[in-house]
C-alpha positions in Angstrom: 0.0 0.0 0.0 1.3 3.5 -0.8 0.4 6.0 1.4 1.8 9.5 1.2 3.1 11.6 4.0 3.1 15.4 4.0 6.3 16.9 5.0 6.4 18.6 8.5 9.7 20.7 8.2 11.0 22.2 11.4 13.8 24.2 9.7 14.1 24.3 5.9 16.0 26.5 3.5 15.6 26.7 0.1 18.3 28.1 -2.3 17.4 28.8 -5.9 20.0 30.7 -8.1 19.6 31.5 -11.8 21.9 33.2 -14.3 21.1 34.7 -17.9 23.4 35.6 -20.8 22.1 38.2 -23.1 24.0 39.4 -26.2 22.6 42.5 -28.5 23.4 43.0 -32.0 22.7 46.4 -33.7 22.3 46.2 -37.5 22.2 48.8 -40.3 18.6 48.8 -41.9 19.7 49.4 -45.5 22.9 46.9 -45.6 22.0 44.5 -42.8 25.5 45.0 -41.5 26.3 44.6 -37.7 26.8 48.2 -36.7 27.4 47.5 -33.0 27.8 44.5 -31.0 28.5 45.2 -27.2 29.6 42.4 -25.1 27.8 39.7 -23.6 25.3 40.7 -20.7 25.2 38.5 -17.4 22.1 38.7 -15.1 21.9 37.1 -12.0 19.2 36.0 -9.7 18.8 34.7 -6.3 16.1 33.6 -4.1 16.2 32.0 -0.7 13.3 30.7 1.1 13.4 29.6 4.8 10.8 27.8 7.0 11.0 27.9 10.2 8.1 26.1 12.4 7.1 27.5 15.7 4.8 25.8 18.2 3.7 27.9 21.0 0.8 27.5 23.7 -1.3 29.8 25.7 -4.6 29.6 27.7 -7.2 32.3 27.7 -9.9 32.5 30.2 -12.6 34.9 31.9 -13.2 32.5 34.7 -12.1 33.2 37.8 -10.2 30.8 40.0 -11.3 29.2 43.1 -9.5 28.8 46.2 
């Protein structure tokens, strides 16, 4: 029997990293020749997601205590 069990993470750190490279070319409209070609641009992205499970208890009552 296959039973799925949900994850209960007390502490979890997910790290996501991304890199993108882009190169642009500028062409002359009449001759289709490359006029300008700047160097390759690199973009970076970072996303960290932290999960912390906190458990605390408290009591709330409006009843007076008897002695």
